[in-house]
C-alpha positions as CSV (number, residue, x, y, z in Angstrom):
1,M,-52.6,292.6,179.2
2,D,-51.6,291.8,182.7
3,K,-48.7,293.4,184.6
4,Q,-46.3,290.4,184.1
5,S,-46.9,290.4,180.3
6,L,-46.3,294.1,180.3
7,L,-43.1,293.8,182.2
8,Q,-41.9,291.2,179.7
9,L,-42.8,293.6,176.8
10,V,-40.9,296.4,178.5
11,A,-37.9,294.2,178.9
12,E,-38.0,293.2,175.2
13,I,-38.3,296.9,174.2
14,L,-35.4,297.9,176.4
15,E,-33.4,294.8,175.4
16,V,-32.8,293.8,179.1
17,D,-33.3,290.5,180.9
18,E,-35.9,291.9,183.3
19,A,-37.8,295.2,183.7
20,S,-38.4,296.7,187.1
21,E,-41.8,297.8,188.3
22,T,-40.2,299.9,191.1
23,K,-37.8,301.9,189.0
24,S,-39.0,304.7,186.8
25,L,-39.0,304.1,183.1
26,E,-36.3,306.7,182.6
27,E,-34.0,304.9,185.1
28,Q,-34.4,301.8,183.0
29,G,-33.4,303.6,179.8
30,W,-36.8,304.3,178.4
31,D,-36.6,306.9,175.6
32,S,-38.5,308.2,172.6
33,L,-37.5,305.2,170.5
34,A,-39.0,303.0,173.3
35,N,-42.2,305.0,173.1
36,L,-42.5,304.3,169.3
37,S,-41.7,300.6,169.9
38,F,-44.3,300.4,172.6
39,I,-47.0,302.0,170.5
40,A,-46.3,299.6,167.6
41,E,-46.2,296.5,169.9
42,I,-49.5,297.3,171.6
43,D,-51.1,297.9,168.2
44,E,-49.8,294.6,166.9
45,R,-50.5,292.5,169.9
46,L,-53.8,294.0,171.1
47,G,-55.1,296.0,168.2
48,A,-55.2,299.0,170.6
49,E,-54.0,302.5,169.9
50,I,-51.9,304.3,172.5
51,D,-52.0,308.1,172.6
52,A,-48.4,309.3,172.0
53,D,-48.9,312.5,174.2
54,E,-50.2,310.4,177.1
55,L,-47.4,307.9,176.7
56,A,-44.9,310.7,176.9
57,K,-46.2,311.5,180.4
58,A,-45.8,307.9,181.6
59,E,-43.2,307.5,184.3
60,T,-43.7,303.9,185.6
61,V,-44.8,300.5,184.4
62,D,-48.1,301.1,186.2
63,D,-48.6,304.2,184.0
64,L,-48.0,302.0,181.0
65,L,-50.5,299.5,182.3
66,A,-53.1,302.2,182.8
67,L,-52.6,303.4,179.2
68,V,-53.0,299.9,177.8
69,T,-56.1,299.3,180.0
70,A,-57.7,302.5,178.9
71,A,-57.0,301.8,175.2
72,R,-58.8,298.5,175.2
């Protein structure tokens, strides 16, 4: 998954028009429900498992991208 696709996924999860790669996830409204949605979407789209504990530490879109890359 490239960064643009990930930004689109984050926007879908947060139900916004566009996600920011410069703002923190928290600033964009990311919460525990978003974590669950992200885990489910990555599993469905890529067949990859994201570690929930590592996801809880993610602060930026780049952190999410690193998790997805590591899970593949």
